[in-house]
Every structure is written in structure tokens, then in C-alpha cells.
N, C-alpha and C positions, 0 to 999 in steps of 0.2 A: 494177839497184840504185840507190837513191836515198839521198841524204844531206841534212841539214838544219843550219843554222847560225843564229845570231841575231847580226846587225850592226847595232849602234845599237838602233833599235827595229823592226827589220824581220826577220821569219823568212824565210830563203830556202831553198828546196828545189832541189836539182839533181837532175834526172832523167838518168840516164845511158842508154846503149844506142844503138840506131841513130838515133833521133830525140831528141837531148837538148834539155832544155829548162830553164829556170830560172823558178821561180814564187816570188812573194813575198806575204807578208801582213804588214800594219801592226799592230804590237802597240800602238800608240797607239790605234788605232780599235778593236782588238778584244780587249784585255785590261785589265780595271779596274786592275791593278797599275801599268799603263804609261800609262794614258789622261791622267793629270795633266799631261803635257807635250805633249798634243794642242794645236795651235794653232787648231783651229777645229772646229766640229761638223759632223754630217752629217745628211742627211734621214732615213735609216733605217740602223740598225746593230745590231751584236750584241757582247756582251762576255763573255769568259771571267769567272767570278768570281775574286775574290782567292785562293780556295783551289786554283786550278788553277795548278800551278807552271810555270815555263818549261820545265823538263826534260820534263813531260808534253806541253806544246804541241809541243817538238821532236820527241818520239817519234811523235805523232800526225801531225805534217807529214811524217815519213819514210813512214808509211803512205800518205798521200796521195800521195806521189811514186811509191810503187810501184804503187798503183792507176793513176795516170797512165801510168806506163811500160807497164803491161800493156794498158791501153786503146789506147795508140798502136801497140803490137805487133799486136793484133788488127785494127785499122783501117788497117794499113799506113802510119801516120804521119798520117791525116786529123785535121787541127787542129779542123774542124768538129765531130767526134765528142766532143770534150772541152768545148766552149763550153756553159756552164750545166749541167755535169753535177754531180749531187749524189753525194757520196761518203761513205760511212759507215764509220767506223772501229772499232776493237774495242770502244772505250768505249760506243759507241752514239751518240757526237757526229757531227754531219754538216757537211760543208764543201761548198762550191760553187766551182767551177773557171771562170774566165773571163779575160779580158785588159782591160788598163786603157782601151783604145779601145772597149770593148763591141762589137767587130767578130766576128761568129760565125764568119768565115773567117780571123780573124787568129791568130797565134801565141799560145798561152794563156801569161800571165805572172803570173797573179794568182790567189790562192784565198784563202778566208776562212771562218770558223766561222759556222755559220747557226743550229745548235741542239743539243740534248741536255742531259745532266745537267751541273750546273755552268755554264750558259750563260744569260745573259739576252738573249734573242732577239727581234728586231724592236723594237728601242728607238726611240722617237721622238727627234726632235732635241733636244726640250726635256729628255727624262729623260737623254739622252747627256750634255748640258751639266751637268745635276745630279750626274751620277756623276763627270764630270770634276772639276767644282768641289770636290765632296767629298774627292776623291782629292788635290787640291792641299791642302786643310787637313792631311790626313795628312802630305803631304810637308813642309809647312812646320813642323808639329810636330817631325817626325824631324830636320829640319835644325837646329832650336833644340836638340835634345837632343844632337846631335853637337857642338855648341858649348858643351855643359856646362850648358844651361839646363834646370833641373829644375822649372819653374813648371807647376802643374797647369792647362793650358789647357782640358782637357776637362771641368772643373767649370764650370758656367755661372755662377756668382756668382764664381768667381775670374776667368774670362774678362772678365766686365763690370768687374771692378775694373781689370783690366789696362787695358781700353779707356779708363777715366776717368784714367788717369796721364797726366802730361805727356808727350806725344808717344805715348801709347798707340795712338791711332788709326792710326798708321804702323807699328806692330808687325806683321810679316809674318803671324803667325798670325791676328790681329785682322782684317786686311785680307782674308785668305782666307776666314774665317768669313763676313764680310760679303758677300762675292761669292757664296758658296755659298748663303747665305740667299735671294738674288734668283733664282739658278737653281733652287733646290728649290721656292720658291714658284711658279715657272712651270711646273714639271714635274707629274708625276701625283701625285694626292693619296694614292694607295696607296703607302705606303713600304716594304712588305714586299719588292718586287723590288730595291730600292736597298739594303736591309739585307742581302739575300741575297747581293747581287754585291759589296758591300764587306766584310762580316762586321763591320761596325762600327755596331752599334745605338746605342752610345753617342754616336758623332759626328753620327749623323742626328738624334738626340734633341737633341743641343746646338745643331745648326744650325737645325732646326725650332722650337726653343724661342724 
């Protein structure tokens, strides 16, 4: 039996049985909805689209745990049989199992999404930064809304007007948009993947503009 929980920005899978293990996946690195809080970029990555809910990720993590438990049972607990193993869950999405030390003979403690529907696979470092910074724009707008700010930050003319107000350059949304413009300019010219991952064609157009 396997169980999964989200603690902070990490999905933890507990594999029970004769050979218990805990595997983790960072949502900061692998979910668009969580990547805004990521402190750094990675060389190559994959992201769940914003449409993939945490509940779905948890359910699939349980499937991964059950696969791992079965493989351990078949191999009598050989860790090496799990390292680099690709696992396909019922949705058709694929996950890879390894460990943080990248040691083929070490105890598996890490898994991550690699492909399938609703996944932006094999993202370059530049495109990951673009996605992260676009999400930060969303997060800053959401934070302003929670404070009762109803300003239309998504309208390009309104955003420009806000930036020209006294102290406007220090507005958190304006700062986030400016940072995202730098990141998107450095990323892929094909914005279709970013729009698919974020579900925010309006924000991509705003930042690209």
C-alpha cells in the first residue's frame, strides 16, 4: 500500500510493505501553479500545466508508489532495479524514479513527472524561468486582489499608466511584469507551450507586449 501527501511544496509518497521507502517530488520544479516560489532555475525540467490539480497529482503519486512497491516485491528489495525506471500511470503520464545523489545503487528517494497530457516536457532553463516569472505576475495580481485592489493590471494601457504614477515602478505587479519581460525575451519565441502551461494567454500577451 502507498500513500501520498503534500507538505509545503513537496509531494511525499510513502511506500509500505517489506521494503518501505519515501519518495519526494518538488512542486516548485514540476507544477506551473507552484513554480512562482521557486528560488532558482534548473537545466532541464518538466511542468504540470495549471489545469492539473494537486488532487490529481496526489492520486498519481499513489499510483507511482504502488508501482514501486510491486517492483520492490518482484526484485526482493533491489534498489538498483528502480533507479531510472519510467512508470506510466492510468492517465498516460510518465514519471521517473531515481535518488537525489543519482546513485544507481542508492535508496530511491525522488520521482518526477516526465511527460504526457497536461505536461510541458523537457523545458529548457530559459523557458522554465519564463514560466516561473509569468506565474509570479499572477501571484502578485492575486495578492493585490486579496488586499482589495481592483485595478485592471492585465490591461496594457492601464498597467503602463500605473507604472508612470509616483512610486509606480515599485508596484509589485509592475516589478513582476518587468522581470517577466526579461525572462520571456530570453526564452523560446514559440509562446504556445507557455500559454498551454499557464492557461493565461492574456498575461503572456501583456508581458510580450
